[in-house]
C-alpha positions as CSV (number, residue, x, y, z in Angstrom):
1,M,-37.1,47.2,110.8
2,G,-36.8,46.9,107.1
3,P,-34.1,48.3,104.9
4,G,-33.4,52.0,105.3
5,G,-33.0,53.6,108.6
6,D,-34.4,56.3,110.8
7,V,-34.3,60.1,111.0
8,R,-34.5,62.2,114.2
9,L,-35.4,65.9,114.0
10,A,-34.7,68.8,116.4
11,H,-37.4,71.5,116.6
12,E,-37.2,75.0,118.0
13,P,-39.4,74.9,121.1
14,D,-41.4,78.1,120.4
15,S,-42.0,77.9,116.7
16,G,-41.6,74.2,116.0
17,T,-39.1,75.0,113.2
18,V,-36.7,72.2,112.4
19,V,-33.2,73.3,113.4
20,G,-31.4,70.0,113.2
21,C,-31.5,66.4,112.1
22,V,-29.6,63.2,112.2
23,A,-30.1,60.0,110.2
24,L,-29.4,56.4,111.1
25,L,-28.7,54.1,108.1
26,A,-29.4,50.4,108.8
27,Y,-27.1,47.6,107.7
28,P,-27.4,43.8,108.1
29,D,-26.4,42.2,111.4
30,D,-27.9,45.0,113.6
31,V,-25.3,47.5,112.4
32,F,-26.2,51.2,112.1
33,E,-24.4,54.2,110.8
34,L,-24.9,57.7,112.2
35,T,-25.0,59.8,109.1
36,K,-26.2,63.2,107.8
37,M,-26.2,65.1,111.0
38,A,-26.7,68.9,110.7
39,V,-27.7,71.8,112.8
40,T,-28.8,75.1,111.3
41,P,-26.1,77.9,111.7
42,D,-28.4,80.0,114.0
43,A,-29.0,77.0,116.3
44,Q,-25.4,75.9,116.6
45,G,-23.8,76.3,120.0
46,H,-27.0,75.5,122.0
47,G,-26.4,71.8,122.6
48,I,-28.7,70.6,119.8
49,G,-25.9,68.5,118.2
50,R,-25.3,66.8,121.5
51,Q,-29.0,66.1,121.9
52,L,-29.2,64.7,118.3
53,V,-26.3,62.4,118.9
54,A,-27.8,61.2,122.2
55,A,-31.2,60.6,120.4
56,A,-29.4,58.6,117.6
57,I,-27.7,56.4,120.2
58,D,-30.9,55.9,122.1
59,R,-32.8,55.0,118.9
60,T,-30.0,52.6,117.8
61,R,-30.4,50.8,121.1
62,A,-34.2,50.8,120.8
63,L,-33.9,49.2,117.4
64,G,-31.7,46.5,118.7
65,G,-28.5,47.9,117.2
66,A,-25.3,45.9,118.0
67,R,-22.9,48.5,116.5
68,L,-23.1,52.2,115.7
69,F,-20.4,53.8,113.6
70,L,-19.8,57.0,111.6
71,G,-17.4,58.5,109.2
72,T,-16.4,62.2,109.3
73,N,-13.7,64.5,108.1
74,S,-10.8,65.9,110.0
75,K,-11.8,69.4,109.0
76,L,-14.9,69.1,111.2
77,A,-13.2,69.4,114.6
78,P,-16.3,70.5,116.6
79,A,-18.2,67.4,115.3
80,I,-15.3,65.1,116.2
81,H,-15.2,66.6,119.7
82,L,-18.9,66.1,120.0
83,Y,-18.7,62.4,118.9
84,E,-15.8,61.7,121.3
85,N,-17.7,63.2,124.2
86,A,-20.7,61.0,123.3
87,G,-18.6,57.9,123.6
88,F,-17.3,57.3,120.1
89,A,-13.7,56.2,119.6
90,R,-11.6,56.3,116.4
91,I,-11.2,53.1,114.5
92,T,-9.2,52.1,111.5
93,R,-10.8,51.3,108.1
94,D,-10.2,47.6,108.6
95,R,-12.5,47.7,111.7
96,L,-15.5,49.1,109.8
97,P,-18.5,46.8,110.0
98,V,-19.3,47.4,106.3
99,A,-17.4,47.0,103.1
100,D,-16.9,49.7,100.4
101,Y,-17.3,52.7,102.8
102,F,-16.9,56.0,101.0
103,A,-13.3,57.4,100.9
104,R,-13.9,61.1,101.8
105,A,-14.3,60.2,105.4
106,D,-10.8,60.3,106.8
107,I,-11.9,59.7,110.4
108,L,-13.9,56.6,111.3
109,M,-15.4,56.1,114.7
110,E,-17.5,53.6,116.6
111,L,-19.5,53.8,119.7
112,K,-17.6,52.1,122.5
């Protein structure tokens, strides 16, 4: 895969309307970042976020990813819980597989 990444979309089964998305950002050395995950307010609470995270993990593996990490904010408790349930563990900034990661993320995680 070239520079960039990959995007996964969640569609409402009946209408096909997009109700969620997650993006994977590719870095050198088979490193990926799970980024830009969102689920529309009306679709929240139906397991779509869990499915998107699982799809991102599966896609990372299919692309040969060696590491998958993310940055989030402590204000997003439901997202943090979702990531932990999917197998992510908190890491310190010095464990990040990339340099110059943005500062607004006060919680950093990596898939175990």
